[in-house]
N, C-alpha and C positions, 0 to 999 in steps of 0.2 A: 212045325218044326222046334225044339225046348232048344234055348240057348245054353253051353252049360255052365254050369257053376263057378267062380271063383274062388282061392279061399279066403281071403279080406272085401268083403266090399265097407266100400266106405261110412253107412249106418249101423255097423258093429260096432265099428270103435266107442269106445267108453272117455267121453269128454274126457278133454286135456284139463282142464281150473277143475279144482276143486272147490266141491258144493259148499256154502257158509260152512255149516257142522262142519266140517275136516279146515279149515283155514284157522291156522295159528291169530286169535289174538293178542291184542299190545293190554297190555292191564296197569290201569295209575290206582295206586291205593292214597287218599282222604283222608283224615285224619284232620279236624275245623276247628279240635279240642284239645288240651293241652295231651300229648307234648302236636303239639304243630308238625304236619307231616305229609310231605306226596313224594309217591316213591312207584317211580315206571319200570314196570316186568316188561320187556318188551318182547313179544312175537312168543307166549304161552301156549302152550295145546292144549285146547280147552275138557283134554283130557289131566289138566294139574289138579291136585284137593285145593279142597279150600284152606288143610293143614299145612300144605305147603305155603301157602300164601301166609300165612300165618308166622310159619318160620322164618318166610323175609322180608317179617317184618319188626321181630323181634332182633331178629339178629339186624338189621339197620337201626334202633336203639337199643342195642350189646346191654338188652334185657337178660342174659345168658340162657340158659338150660331150659328150665321151666316158665320163663319168659308168654309164652306160646298160651299157656292158660289164662291168661291176663287178657290176650287180646282177643280182641271180635270180631270180624268184617260181616259189611252190612252191603247187601246188595238192594237196591229200590226201599230202604231205613228199614229191612228188616234182616234181624242177622241170620249168618250162612252158616249149613252144619260143616261140623271139621269134614264125614267122611264124603259130602256131598262136589263133587269136581264143578269146576267153570262153567262146563258145557250142562250142567243139570243145574244151576243155579240162573244160569240162565236162561233158558226155557228157547224153545224159536222163536218166541215173538222177539225174544229178546239179543237171538243171532241176524233175523231178520232185518230189523231197524238197525242193528248198529253196522260201522262200515271198519269194523277188525279193531276198533278204539272202546275200552270199555274200563267205567270209574267206581267203583267198588270206595265202601266208607272203612273205614277202622274206628273201633273203640279199645282203650288203653283204659282197664280197670285196674284202678288207683293210682296213675298216672308211672312213671318212671320213676325210679331212686337217683337219689341224685339233682330232683327239675327244682330251678328256682319259676316260684308263680306265674310267669311271666312267657313259660314254659322256654325258655333257653334254659339248655343244659349247663351244669356245673362243673368245669375243670374240661369236660371236653375225651380227648382224649387223652389230656396231659393226668388226668383221675389215674392214670394208667399206670402211668409212669415213675417214675423211683419216687415221688414225693407221696407215695403212698395212697393218693386219693385226698388229702391232709389239702385245702383249700391255702392257696398261697399270696402274699402279700400283709399288708398291718394284722396287726393281731394283739392278742391279752390285753396287757395296760393301754399303749397306746391306742388302740380301737377306745377300749371305757373313761379315759380320760378326752378321745376327741367330742366335739357340741355338736357335731352330724347324726356320734351313735345314739345320742342325749333327744337329740329330736327324733331320728326312727323310730327312739322306744316310745315319745309320745305321741306323735302320729297310730304307731302302733296298738299303746291301748286304746285313742280313740276311735279304733276305727273297731277292737275289737266291748267294748264298756259299752258305747256312746253313750253316756254322760258326763259333758265338758268339763265339770267338778271332780267328781269322780278317779277320773282318767287322772285330771292333774295331782289330787292328792296317791294315787300310787305314786307317780311319775314321779312325787317331789321326794313319797318315801322309799325307793329304790337309791334314788338319787344321795341323799341326808346317807344311805346304808352304804352304797360306795364311799364315800366324799369321809364317812364316821371310821372306817375299819381299820 
């Protein structure tokens, strides 16, 4: 005697939890060099292109339309191509060992315009305000007359020339030239 078949058996249902290759990942983009950056992009599908990540970095750094050309995304310390997707870059091993968290590196070629040497943005959002991006504070004759300016200049010359005598001579030449004008 044969039992009748039922239209849906429990073994025929697809699994309800998505496979690791279908789950979105949280991407953290980090740059340890100038400019220092840590950008978290939550719940990104694996079909997100590397170019989309570069665009996110350029927007976060306010680099403008051509900023993506200077941004490089790295995974396992190797550059990833723009046309690749996050899933392709990670590969099956990267998806299997991760817990939905991915950390990628960022390199900005040539740094960011308007940036100080210590990685701090000059002006920030205030640079786009009414001031037109001009630095605020003491300027002109006030700066040139301050002892702090001349000490900074002496330090800069020492750093560049790497010869105390030559740097001191250049500094005194600048100082005498300014005072004698």
